N, C-alpha and C positions, 0 to 999 in steps of 0.2 A: 449422659446415660450412669445409672447407679450399678455398684458390682454387686452380686447377692454372694454370700461367703457361707458355707455351709462347717461347721466345726463339730467334730464327734472326738472325744477322749473315751476310752476303756481301761477300767482298772482290773486284771486279770488275776495277778497273784495275791492282792490283798484288798480288802473294801478300804475305803474313805472313812475315816472318823467322822463324827458330827462337827469337831473343830476344822478339820481339812474342808468340810463342805462348806461350811462357814466363811472360810478365806474364799471359796470360789464363789459362792454367793456374793460376796461383797466385790466382785469384779462384773457380775452378771446377774442382774435381777430377772432375767426373761428366760434364762437357760433353764432345761430340764436338767437337775442335777438328783443323784442317787449315789448310794454307796460305792457303786462300779461303774458309773456313767456320768459325763456331761455332754449335753448336747445343745447348740444354739446356731440358729440362722440370724445372720446379720444383712439386713437389707439396706440401711442407711449409715452403720457406723461399723466400726472394726473391732477385731478380738482385741481386748485390753491385757491378757494374760502374755507370758512369756513360753513359748511351745517348749523350748528347752528344758525350762526351770519345770514347768508341769509335767513333762515326761520323766524327768530325774526325780522329782519329789512325790507324784501322785499316780501316775499313769503308766500303762504299758503299752497303749496303742494309742494312735493318732489318724484321724482322717480329715483333711481340709479340701474342699471342693469350691471353686470360685466361678463364678460367670462374667 
């Protein structure tokens, strides 16, 4: 049985730059990425980023749901 995972990150205090969004895109080609948000659902793979690093460098809030 595979695990389905939902990841969402929100940038509240500042918007992501084009360069920062490019870094995020390099780790996930299917994610929805904007200047304030990263959202992806993983059905057969895993999140390739580091949550702690992403929270320190890019985002202010994070949600992870797994089934």
